[in-house]
N, C-alpha and C positions, 0 to 999 in steps of 0.2 A: 638674123635674129633681132627682133624688135623689142622684146621685153626681157628683163632679167629672169622672170619666172620661167619663161620658155627655155632659156639657156640652162637654168638649174635642172629643169625636168629632162631636157635632152641629154645632159651630162649624166644624170642619175640613171636614166634608162639605158644609156650606152654602157656605163660601168657595170650595171647589173647583168646585161646581156653578155658582156665580155667575160665576166666572172663565171657565168654558166658555161661559156664556150671553152674556157681554158681549164675547167675542172678535170682533175686526174683521179682515177679510181684508186690506184695504188692497192690493189688486192681486194677491193670491196666487191661484194656480189653484184651481178647485173640483174636488175629487176625490170621487166618489160614495162609494167605500168608506170613506174617512176621515170623511166627514160621517155615514155610518151608524154608524161606530164611536163618533164623538163623541156622537151621539144616544143610543146604548146606554149609554155611560159616564155621560151626564147623567141618564138614567133610573135607573141603578144608584145614583148618588150621591144623587139626590133621594129615591129609595125608602128608602135607608138612613137619611137624615135624618128622614124621616117616621116610620119604624119606631122610631128612637131617641126621637123626641118623644112617641110613644105608649107605648113600653115602655122606660123609661130604666133599669130595673133589670137589663136584659139586657146592658148594656155592660160590657166587661171591659178589662183592660190592653191586650190584643193588638188589640182593635177600635179603641181610641183611637190606638194606634201606627199601625195601618193607615190610619186616616182622616187622620192628620197626614202620613203618607207620601204619600198621594194628593194632598193639598192642596199639599205642597211641590213635588211633581213637576209638577202642573198649573200652579201659580203660577210655577214656574221656567220653564216653556215659554210663559208668558203666555197660557194658554188655547188654544194652538195644538196640537191633538191630532195633527196630522201630524208635528210635531217629536217627539212622544213615540213615534211609530211608526217613525221614521227609524232605519235601522240604523247602527251605529257605524262 
């Protein structure tokens, strides 16, 4: 890692992906469209983390902020992607 912004973004993407991976339903209903969205979100977060690990110089301020925002939202929902998709 060459820049601290890349390290921040890599950590945030990894934490967000891990939070989705360890989510436990505990009796919640299974919804196919939500599980597909969670899978796509996990692929996107994991791919971004891998890309940052390989090309750390491409990370900028806005990517670090976006990664932290993803991590805060997913961690706030405790990995429940259905809670992220729920309308207000």
